[in-house]
PDB file of N, CA, C and O in Angstrom:
ATOM      1  N   UNK A   1     153.261 126.871 114.850  1.00  0.00           N
ATOM      2  CA  UNK A   1     153.078 125.533 114.326  1.00  0.00           C
ATOM      3  C   UNK A   1     151.926 124.811 115.021  1.00  0.00           C
ATOM      4  O   UNK A   1     151.108 124.151 114.381  1.00  0.00           O
ATOM      5  N   UNK A   2     151.883 124.953 116.350  1.00  0.00           N
ATOM      6  CA  UNK A   2     150.816 124.310 117.104  1.00  0.00           C
ATOM      7  C   UNK A   2     149.451 124.908 116.735  1.00  0.00           C
ATOM      8  O   UNK A   2     148.451 124.196 116.642  1.00  0.00           O
ATOM      9  N   UNK A   3     149.434 126.214 116.529  1.00  0.00           N
ATOM     10  CA  UNK A   3     148.204 126.907 116.129  1.00  0.00           C
ATOM     11  C   UNK A   3     147.710 126.388 114.782  1.00  0.00           C
ATOM     12  O   UNK A   3     146.513 126.180 114.585  1.00  0.00           O
ATOM     13  N   UNK A   4     148.636 126.184 113.869  1.00  0.00           N
ATOM     14  CA  UNK A   4     148.296 125.703 112.526  1.00  0.00           C
ATOM     15  C   UNK A   4     147.701 124.294 112.591  1.00  0.00           C
ATOM     16  O   UNK A   4     146.716 124.013 111.909  1.00  0.00           O
ATOM     17  N   UNK A   5     148.286 123.400 113.405  1.00  0.00           N
ATOM     18  CA  UNK A   5     147.759 122.046 113.570  1.00  0.00           C
ATOM     19  C   UNK A   5     146.366 122.074 114.192  1.00  0.00           C
ATOM     20  O   UNK A   5     145.504 121.277 113.824  1.00  0.00           O
ATOM     21  N   UNK A   6     146.149 122.975 115.118  1.00  0.00           N
ATOM     22  CA  UNK A   6     144.841 123.119 115.742  1.00  0.00           C
ATOM     23  C   UNK A   6     143.799 123.535 114.700  1.00  0.00           C
ATOM     24  O   UNK A   6     142.699 122.983 114.670  1.00  0.00           O
ATOM     25  N   UNK A   7     144.141 124.498 113.853  1.00  0.00           N
ATOM     26  CA  UNK A   7     143.215 124.937 112.808  1.00  0.00           C
ATOM     27  C   UNK A   7     142.902 123.813 111.824  1.00  0.00           C
ATOM     28  O   UNK A   7     141.751 123.624 111.430  1.00  0.00           O
ATOM     29  N   UNK A   8     143.924 123.079 111.435  1.00  0.00           N
ATOM     30  CA  UNK A   8     143.715 121.950 110.518  1.00  0.00           C
ATOM     31  C   UNK A   8     142.812 120.908 111.169  1.00  0.00           C
ATOM     32  O   UNK A   8     141.927 120.358 110.514  1.00  0.00           O
ATOM     33  N   UNK A   9     143.028 120.637 112.445  1.00  0.00           N
ATOM     34  CA  UNK A   9     142.200 119.677 113.173  1.00  0.00           C
ATOM     35  C   UNK A   9     140.750 120.124 113.255  1.00  0.00           C
ATOM     36  O   UNK A   9     139.834 119.323 113.069  1.00  0.00           O
ATOM     37  N   UNK A  10     140.548 121.388 113.529  1.00  0.00           N
ATOM     38  CA  UNK A  10     139.181 121.932 113.596  1.00  0.00           C
ATOM     39  C   UNK A  10     138.516 121.864 112.225  1.00  0.00           C
ATOM     40  O   UNK A  10     137.346 121.499 112.115  1.00  0.00           O
ATOM     41  N   UNK A  11     139.253 122.210 111.197  1.00  0.00           N
ATOM     42  CA  UNK A  11     138.694 122.178 109.845  1.00  0.00           C
ATOM     43  C   UNK A  11     138.307 120.753 109.451  1.00  0.00           C
ATOM     44  O   UNK A  11     137.229 120.534 108.899  1.00  0.00           O
ATOM     45  N   UNK A  12     139.177 119.790 109.730  1.00  0.00           N
ATOM     46  CA  UNK A  12     138.865 118.397 109.392  1.00  0.00           C
ATOM     47  C   UNK A  12     137.687 117.879 110.210  1.00  0.00           C
ATOM     48  O   UNK A  12     136.832 117.161 109.694  1.00  0.00           O
ATOM     49  N   UNK A  13     137.650 118.243 111.471  1.00  0.00           N
ATOM     50  CA  UNK A  13     136.527 117.835 112.318  1.00  0.00           C
ATOM     51  C   UNK A  13     135.198 118.394 111.815  1.00  0.00           C
ATOM     52  O   UNK A  13     134.184 117.695 111.807  1.00  0.00           O
ATOM     53  N   UNK A  14     135.213 119.643 111.402  1.00  0.00           N
ATOM     54  CA  UNK A  14     134.008 120.277 110.867  1.00  0.00           C
ATOM     55  C   UNK A  14     133.559 119.600 109.577  1.00  0.00           C
ATOM     56  O   UNK A  14     132.373 119.331 109.387  1.00  0.00           O
ATOM     57  N   UNK A  15     134.507 119.329 108.702  1.00  0.00           N
ATOM     58  CA  UNK A  15     134.156 118.650 107.445  1.00  0.00           C
ATOM     59  C   UNK A  15     133.566 117.276 107.699  1.00  0.00           C
ATOM     60  O   UNK A  15     132.595 116.886 107.051  1.00  0.00           O
ATOM     61  N   UNK A  16     134.139 116.546 108.629  1.00  0.00           N
ATOM     62  CA  UNK A  16     133.628 115.209 108.937  1.00  0.00           C
ATOM     63  C   UNK A  16     132.233 115.288 109.543  1.00  0.00           C
ATOM     64  O   UNK A  16     131.362 114.480 109.218  1.00  0.00           O
ATOM     65  N   UNK A  17     132.024 116.255 110.416  1.00  0.00           N
ATOM     66  CA  UNK A  17     130.718 116.403 111.065  1.00  0.00           C
ATOM     67  C   UNK A  17     129.647 116.801 110.052  1.00  0.00           C
ATOM     68  O   UNK A  17     128.550 116.241 110.060  1.00  0.00           O
ATOM     69  N   UNK A  18     129.949 117.747 109.195  1.00  0.00           N
ATOM     70  CA  UNK A  18     128.963 118.201 108.211  1.00  0.00           C
ATOM     71  C   UNK A  18     128.753 117.175 107.115  1.00  0.00           C
ATOM     72  O   UNK A  18     127.630 117.011 106.637  1.00  0.00           O
ATOM     73  N   UNK A  19     129.783 116.494 106.713  1.00  0.00           N
ATOM     74  CA  UNK A  19     129.652 115.463 105.680  1.00  0.00           C
ATOM     75  C   UNK A  19     128.842 114.280 106.167  1.00  0.00           C
ATOM     76  O   UNK A  19     128.074 113.702 105.397  1.00  0.00           O
ATOM     77  N   UNK A  20     128.995 113.910 107.419  1.00  0.00           N
ATOM     78  CA  UNK A  20     128.255 112.789 107.978  1.00  0.00           C
ATOM     79  C   UNK A  20     126.805 113.124 108.258  1.00  0.00           C
ATOM     80  O   UNK A  20     125.952 112.236 108.250  1.00  0.00           O
ATOM     81  N   UNK A  21     126.512 114.388 108.503  1.00  0.00           N
ATOM     82  CA  UNK A  21     125.141 114.784 108.822  1.00  0.00           C
ATOM     83  C   UNK A  21     124.208 114.563 107.644  1.00  0.00           C
ATOM     84  O   UNK A  21     123.068 114.137 107.832  1.00  0.00           O
ATOM     85  N   UNK A  22     124.666 114.841 106.445  1.00  0.00           N
ATOM     86  CA  UNK A  22     123.789 114.659 105.297  1.00  0.00           C
ATOM     87  C   UNK A  22     123.558 113.181 105.000  1.00  0.00           C
ATOM     88  O   UNK A  22     122.486 112.806 104.525  1.00  0.00           O
ATOM     89  N   UNK A  23     124.547 112.346 105.275  1.00  0.00           N
ATOM     90  CA  UNK A  23     124.395 110.915 105.039  1.00  0.00           C
ATOM     91  C   UNK A  23     123.508 110.273 106.094  1.00  0.00           C
ATOM     92  O   UNK A  23     122.850 109.269 105.824  1.00  0.00           O
ATOM     93  N   UNK A  24     123.486 110.843 107.291  1.00  0.00           N
ATOM     94  CA  UNK A  24     122.712 110.262 108.376  1.00  0.00           C
ATOM     95  C   UNK A  24     121.222 110.591 108.268  1.00  0.00           C
ATOM     96  O   UNK A  24     120.393 109.931 108.894  1.00  0.00           O
ATOM     97  N   UNK A  25     120.889 111.590 107.491  1.00  0.00           N
ATOM     98  CA  UNK A  25     119.484 111.971 107.350  1.00  0.00           C
ATOM     99  C   UNK A  25     118.712 110.885 106.617  1.00  0.00           C
ATOM    100  O   UNK A  25     119.199 110.314 105.642  1.00  0.00           O
ATOM    101  N   UNK A  26     117.527 110.610 107.087  1.00  0.00           N
ATOM    102  CA  UNK A  26     116.678 109.612 106.443  1.00  0.00           C
ATOM    103  C   UNK A  26     115.956 110.229 105.253  1.00  0.00           C
ATOM    104  O   UNK A  26     115.647 111.421 105.248  1.00  0.00           O
ATOM    105  N   UNK A  27     115.700 109.430 104.276  1.00  0.00           N
ATOM    106  CA  UNK A  27     114.946 109.863 103.106  1.00  0.00           C
ATOM    107  C   UNK A  27     113.543 109.279 103.243  1.00  0.00           C
ATOM    108  O   UNK A  27     113.339 108.103 102.944  1.00  0.00           O
ATOM    109  N   UNK A  28     112.574 110.075 103.687  1.00  0.00           N
ATOM    110  CA  UNK A  28     111.233 109.529 103.938  1.00  0.00           C
ATOM    111  C   UNK A  28     110.584 108.960 102.683  1.00  0.00           C
ATOM    112  O   UNK A  28     109.822 107.997 102.774  1.00  0.00           O
ATOM    113  N   UNK A  29     110.862 109.524 101.525  1.00  0.00           N
ATOM    114  CA  UNK A  29     110.265 108.989 100.294  1.00  0.00           C
ATOM    115  C   UNK A  29     110.779 107.594 100.023  1.00  0.00           C
ATOM    116  O   UNK A  29     110.006 106.706  99.663  1.00  0.00           O
ATOM    117  N   UNK A  30     112.081 107.387 100.192  1.00  0.00           N
ATOM    118  CA  UNK A  30     112.670 106.074  99.952  1.00  0.00           C
ATOM    119  C   UNK A  30     112.183 105.062 100.983  1.00  0.00           C
ATOM    120  O   UNK A  30     111.962 103.897 100.653  1.00  0.00           O
ATOM    121  N   UNK A  31     112.014 105.503 102.240  1.00  0.00           N
ATOM    122  CA  UNK A  31     111.501 104.609 103.275  1.00  0.00           C
ATOM    123  C   UNK A  31     110.097 104.140 102.940  1.00  0.00           C
ATOM    124  O   UNK A  31     109.767 102.967 103.114  1.00  0.00           O
ATOM    125  N   UNK A  32     109.271 105.060 102.461  1.00  0.00           N
ATOM    126  CA  UNK A  32     107.910 104.702 102.072  1.00  0.00           C
ATOM    127  C   UNK A  32     107.918 103.746 100.879  1.00  0.00           C
ATOM    128  O   UNK A  32     107.156 102.781 100.826  1.00  0.00           O
ATOM    129  N   UNK A  33     108.782 104.036  99.946  1.00  0.00           N
ATOM    130  CA  UNK A  33     108.891 103.178  98.771  1.00  0.00           C
ATOM    131  C   UNK A  33     109.248 101.749  99.184  1.00  0.00           C
ATOM    132  O   UNK A  33     108.682 100.791  98.659  1.00  0.00           O
ATOM    133  N   UNK A  34     110.168 101.607 100.107  1.00  0.00           N
ATOM    134  CA  UNK A  34     110.568 100.279 100.593  1.00  0.00           C
ATOM    135  C   UNK A  34     109.432  99.580 101.317  1.00  0.00           C
ATOM    136  O   UNK A  34     109.210  98.383 101.129  1.00  0.00           O
ATOM    137  N   UNK A  35     108.708 100.331 102.150  1.00  0.00           N
ATOM    138  CA  UNK A  35     107.588  99.719 102.880  1.00  0.00           C
ATOM    139  C   UNK A  35     106.532  99.205 101.926  1.00  0.00           C
ATOM    140  O   UNK A  35     105.989  98.118 102.123  1.00  0.00           O
ATOM    141  N   UNK A  36     106.237  99.974 100.897  1.00  0.00           N
ATOM    142  CA  UNK A  36     105.231  99.554  99.922  1.00  0.00           C
ATOM    143  C   UNK A  36     105.734  98.350  99.133  1.00  0.00           C
ATOM    144  O   UNK A  36     104.970  97.421  98.873  1.00  0.00           O
ATOM    145  N   UNK A  37     107.005  98.354  98.752  1.00  0.00           N
ATOM    146  CA  UNK A  37     107.563  97.206  98.027  1.00  0.00           C
ATOM    147  C   UNK A  37     107.497  95.939  98.868  1.00  0.00           C
ATOM    148  O   UNK A  37     107.139  94.874  98.365  1.00  0.00           O
ATOM    149  N   UNK A  38     107.839  96.052 100.140  1.00  0.00           N
ATOM    150  CA  UNK A  38     107.774  94.888 101.031  1.00  0.00           C
ATOM    151  C   UNK A  38     106.348  94.381 101.176  1.00  0.00           C
ATOM    152  O   UNK A  38     106.104  93.175 101.163  1.00  0.00           O
ATOM    153  N   UNK A  39     105.410  95.310 101.314  1.00  0.00           N
ATOM    154  CA  UNK A  39     104.006  94.911 101.454  1.00  0.00           C
ATOM    155  C   UNK A  39     103.510  94.238 100.172  1.00  0.00           C
ATOM    156  O   UNK A  39     102.751  93.270 100.237  1.00  0.00           O
ATOM    157  N   UNK A  40     103.928  94.737  99.017  1.00  0.00           N
ATOM    158  CA  UNK A  40     103.542  94.107  97.756  1.00  0.00           C
ATOM    159  C   UNK A  40     104.135  92.703  97.636  1.00  0.00           C
ATOM    160  O   UNK A  40     103.462  91.775  97.188  1.00  0.00           O
ATOM    161  N   UNK A  41     105.392  92.555  98.037  1.00  0.00           N
ATOM    162  CA  UNK A  41     106.019  91.230  97.998  1.00  0.00           C
ATOM    163  C   UNK A  41     105.333  90.264  98.951  1.00  0.00           C
ATOM    164  O   UNK A  41     105.139  89.091  98.631  1.00  0.00           O
ATOM    165  N   UNK A  42     104.969  90.766 100.119  1.00  0.00           N
ATOM    166  CA  UNK A  42     104.264  89.929 101.090  1.00  0.00           C
ATOM    167  C   UNK A  42     102.920  89.468 100.525  1.00  0.00           C
ATOM    168  O   UNK A  42     102.528  88.316 100.712  1.00  0.00           O
ATOM    169  N   UNK A  43     102.220  90.359  99.839  1.00  0.00           N
ATOM    170  CA  UNK A  43     100.953  90.002  99.224  1.00  0.00           C
ATOM    171  C   UNK A  43     101.145  88.961  98.129  1.00  0.00           C
ATOM    172  O   UNK A  43     100.394  87.989  98.056  1.00  0.00           O
ATOM    173  N   UNK A  44     102.138  89.157  97.285  1.00  0.00           N
ATOM    174  CA  UNK A  44     102.411  88.185  96.219  1.00  0.00           C
ATOM    175  C   UNK A  44     102.696  86.801  96.782  1.00  0.00           C
ATOM    176  O   UNK A  44     102.192  85.799  96.275  1.00  0.00           O
ATOM    177  N   UNK A  45     103.507  86.751  97.835  1.00  0.00           N
ATOM    178  CA  UNK A  45     103.839  85.457  98.445  1.00  0.00           C
ATOM    179  C   UNK A  45     102.616  84.820  99.093  1.00  0.00           C
ATOM    180  O   UNK A  45     102.423  83.609  98.996  1.00  0.00           O
ATOM    181  N   UNK A  46     101.797  85.621  99.750  1.00  0.00           N
ATOM    182  CA  UNK A  46     100.597  85.093 100.395  1.00  0.00           C
ATOM    183  C   UNK A  46      99.650  84.508  99.354  1.00  0.00           C
ATOM    184  O   UNK A  46      99.078  83.440  99.571  1.00  0.00           O
ATOM    185  N   UNK A  47      99.481  85.189  98.237  1.00  0.00           N
ATOM    186  CA  UNK A  47      98.608  84.681  97.170  1.00  0.00           C
ATOM    187  C   UNK A  47      99.178  83.402  96.592  1.00  0.00           C
ATOM    188  O   UNK A  47      98.451  82.438  96.354  1.00  0.00           O
ATOM    189  N   UNK A  48     100.484  83.396  96.367  1.00  0.00           N
ATOM    190  CA  UNK A  48     101.139  82.226  95.781  1.00  0.00           C
ATOM    191  C   UNK A  48     101.041  81.008  96.702  1.00  0.00           C
ATOM    192  O   UNK A  48     100.806  79.896  96.230  1.00  0.00           O
ATOM    193  N   UNK A  49     101.219  81.206  97.995  1.00  0.00           N
ATOM    194  CA  UNK A  49     101.250  80.088  98.931  1.00  0.00           C
ATOM    195  C   UNK A  49      99.875  79.681  99.458  1.00  0.00           C
ATOM    196  O   UNK A  49      99.642  78.504  99.731  1.00  0.00           O
ATOM    197  N   UNK A  50      98.969  80.640  99.602  1.00  0.00           N
ATOM    198  CA  UNK A  50      97.703  80.351 100.277  1.00  0.00           C
ATOM    199  C   UNK A  50      96.460  80.584  99.422  1.00  0.00           C
ATOM    200  O   UNK A  50      95.365  80.176  99.808  1.00  0.00           O
ATOM    201  N   UNK A  51      96.610  81.225  98.281  1.00  0.00           N
ATOM    202  CA  UNK A  51      95.465  81.487  97.417  1.00  0.00           C
ATOM    203  C   UNK A  51      95.004  82.927  97.495  1.00  0.00           C
ATOM    204  O   UNK A  51      95.263  83.634  98.468  1.00  0.00           O
ATOM    205  N   UNK A  52      94.311  83.345  96.439  1.00  0.00           N
ATOM    206  CA  UNK A  52      93.898  84.736  96.300  1.00  0.00           C
ATOM    207  C   UNK A  52      92.931  85.171  97.392  1.00  0.00           C
ATOM    208  O   UNK A  52      93.008  86.302  97.874  1.00  0.00           O
ATOM    209  N   UNK A  53      92.023  84.286  97.787  1.00  0.00           N
ATOM    210  CA  UNK A  53      90.988  84.654  98.756  1.00  0.00           C
ATOM    211  C   UNK A  53      91.288  84.172 100.178  1.00  0.00           C
ATOM    212  O   UNK A  53      90.370  84.091 100.995  1.00  0.00           O
ATOM    213  N   UNK A  54      92.520  83.858 100.489  1.00  0.00           N
ATOM    214  CA  UNK A  54      92.875  83.384 101.826  1.00  0.00           C
ATOM    215  C   UNK A  54      92.931  84.546 102.815  1.00  0.00           C
ATOM    216  O   UNK A  54      93.038  85.711 102.435  1.00  0.00           O
ATOM    217  N   UNK A  55      92.856  84.186 104.103  1.00  0.00           N
ATOM    218  CA  UNK A  55      92.948  85.247 105.115  1.00  0.00           C
ATOM    219  C   UNK A  55      94.349  85.848 105.133  1.00  0.00           C
ATOM    220  O   UNK A  55      94.524  87.014 105.486  1.00  0.00           O
ATOM    221  N   UNK A  56      95.356  85.042 104.749  1.00  0.00           N
ATOM    222  CA  UNK A  56      96.726  85.571 104.702  1.00  0.00           C
ATOM    223  C   UNK A  56      96.853  86.652 103.626  1.00  0.00           C
ATOM    224  O   UNK A  56      97.508  87.674 103.831  1.00  0.00           O
ATOM    225  N   UNK A  57      96.219  86.408 102.479  1.00  0.00           N
ATOM    226  CA  UNK A  57      96.254  87.402 101.400  1.00  0.00           C
ATOM    227  C   UNK A  57      95.465  88.652 101.799  1.00  0.00           C
ATOM    228  O   UNK A  57      95.875  89.773 101.498  1.00  0.00           O
ATOM    229  N   UNK A  58      94.321  88.450 102.482  1.00  0.00           N
ATOM    230  CA  UNK A  58      93.549  89.606 102.956  1.00  0.00           C
ATOM    231  C   UNK A  58      94.359  90.445 103.948  1.00  0.00           C
ATOM    232  O   UNK A  58      94.328  91.675 103.910  1.00  0.00           O
ATOM    233  N   UNK A  59      95.080  89.763 104.827  1.00  0.00           N
ATOM    234  CA  UNK A  59      95.917  90.474 105.800  1.00  0.00           C
ATOM    235  C   UNK A  59      97.036  91.251 105.088  1.00  0.00           C
ATOM    236  O   UNK A  59      97.341  92.387 105.451  1.00  0.00           O
ATOM    237  N   UNK A  60      97.631  90.635 104.089  1.00  0.00           N
ATOM    238  CA  UNK A  60      98.694  91.306 103.333  1.00  0.00           C
ATOM    239  C   UNK A  60      98.138  92.495 102.549  1.00  0.00           C
ATOM    240  O   UNK A  60      98.815  93.515 102.416  1.00  0.00           O
ATOM    241  N   UNK A  61      96.918  92.376 102.031  1.00  0.00           N
ATOM    242  CA  UNK A  61      96.284  93.509 101.337  1.00  0.00           C
ATOM    243  C   UNK A  61      96.068  94.677 102.292  1.00  0.00           C
ATOM    244  O   UNK A  61      96.275  95.838 101.937  1.00  0.00           O
ATOM    245  N   UNK A  62      95.649  94.348 103.504  1.00  0.00           N
ATOM    246  CA  UNK A  62      95.442  95.396 104.512  1.00  0.00           C
ATOM    247  C   UNK A  62      96.765  96.087 104.849  1.00  0.00           C
ATOM    248  O   UNK A  62      96.818  97.310 104.978  1.00  0.00           O
ATOM    249  N   UNK A  63      97.828  95.296 104.989  1.00  0.00           N
ATOM    250  CA  UNK A  63      99.146  95.891 105.256  1.00  0.00           C
ATOM    251  C   UNK A  63      99.568  96.813 104.115  1.00  0.00           C
ATOM    252  O   UNK A  63     100.135  97.879 104.356  1.00  0.00           O
ATOM    253  N   UNK A  64      99.297  96.415 102.890  1.00  0.00           N
ATOM    254  CA  UNK A  64      99.634  97.241 101.729  1.00  0.00           C
ATOM    255  C   UNK A  64      98.837  98.542 101.737  1.00  0.00           C
ATOM    256  O   UNK A  64      99.376  99.610 101.446  1.00  0.00           O
ATOM    257  N   UNK A  65      97.556  98.447 102.071  1.00  0.00           N
ATOM    258  CA  UNK A  65      96.721  99.658 102.154  1.00  0.00           C
ATOM    259  C   UNK A  65      97.247 100.619 103.213  1.00  0.00           C
ATOM    260  O   UNK A  65      97.342 101.824 102.979  1.00  0.00           O
ATOM    261  N   UNK A  66      97.586 100.078 104.379  1.00  0.00           N
ATOM    262  CA  UNK A  66      98.084 100.912 105.476  1.00  0.00           C
ATOM    263  C   UNK A  66      99.395 101.585 105.070  1.00  0.00           C
ATOM    264  O   UNK A  66      99.578 102.780 105.302  1.00  0.00           O
ATOM    265  N   UNK A  67     100.294 100.829 104.470  1.00  0.00           N
ATOM    266  CA  UNK A  67     101.578 101.403 104.034  1.00  0.00           C
ATOM    267  C   UNK A  67     101.345 102.519 103.019  1.00  0.00           C
ATOM    268  O   UNK A  67     101.983 103.569 103.092  1.00  0.00           O
ATOM    269  N   UNK A  68     100.448 102.300 102.092  1.00  0.00           N
ATOM    270  CA  UNK A  68     100.149 103.321 101.093  1.00  0.00           C
ATOM    271  C   UNK A  68      99.521 104.562 101.702  1.00  0.00           C
ATOM    272  O   UNK A  68      99.874 105.685 101.341  1.00  0.00           O
ATOM    273  N   UNK A  69      98.587 104.359 102.627  1.00  0.00           N
ATOM    274  CA  UNK A  69      97.926 105.498 103.278  1.00  0.00           C
ATOM    275  C   UNK A  69      98.903 106.304 104.119  1.00  0.00           C
ATOM    276  O   UNK A  69      98.891 107.534 104.077  1.00  0.00           O
ATOM    277  N   UNK A  70      99.745 105.623 104.878  1.00  0.00           N
ATOM    278  CA  UNK A  70     100.699 106.337 105.721  1.00  0.00           C
ATOM    279  C   UNK A  70     101.714 107.105 104.886  1.00  0.00           C
ATOM    280  O   UNK A  70     102.114 108.207 105.261  1.00  0.00           O
ATOM    281  N   UNK A  71     102.122 106.554 103.789  1.00  0.00           N
ATOM    282  CA  UNK A  71     103.119 107.225 102.949  1.00  0.00           C
ATOM    283  C   UNK A  71     102.504 108.397 102.196  1.00  0.00           C
ATOM    284  O   UNK A  71     103.200 109.367 101.899  1.00  0.00           O
ATOM    285  N   UNK A  72     101.252 108.328 101.893  1.00  0.00           N
ATOM    286  CA  UNK A  72     100.585 109.400 101.170  1.00  0.00           C
ATOM    287  C   UNK A  72     100.495 110.673 101.998  1.00  0.00           C
ATOM    288  O   UNK A  72     100.509 111.773 101.446  1.00  0.00           O
ATOM    289  N   UNK A  73     100.404 110.536 103.303  1.00  0.00           N
ATOM    290  CA  UNK A  73     100.207 111.712 104.178  1.00  0.00           C
ATOM    291  C   UNK A  73     101.494 112.244 104.763  1.00  0.00           C
ATOM    292  O   UNK A  73     101.447 113.110 105.637  1.00  0.00           O
ATOM    293  N   UNK A  74     102.650 111.760 104.319  1.00  0.00           N
ATOM    294  CA  UNK A  74     103.934 112.274 104.827  1.00  0.00           C
ATOM    295  C   UNK A  74     104.444 113.368 103.972  1.00  0.00           C
ATOM    296  O   UNK A  74     105.510 113.920 104.245  1.00  0.00           O
TER     297      UNK A  74
END
């Protein structure tokens, strides 16, 4: 009986460990997608609040370029 409980415990522990490992893995494509979306939103807000040719909009454009370049090479 004790042996059987030990086997069940090991089996459940293994399932939990393997099931959690796949969920813990990062999805680099999704991370890049989020970074680009955030940079686009930042650019939209900068244009809306400060104007198309403001330094804030230029800075946001640069951030968008960097995010796009970094994601392209992953």
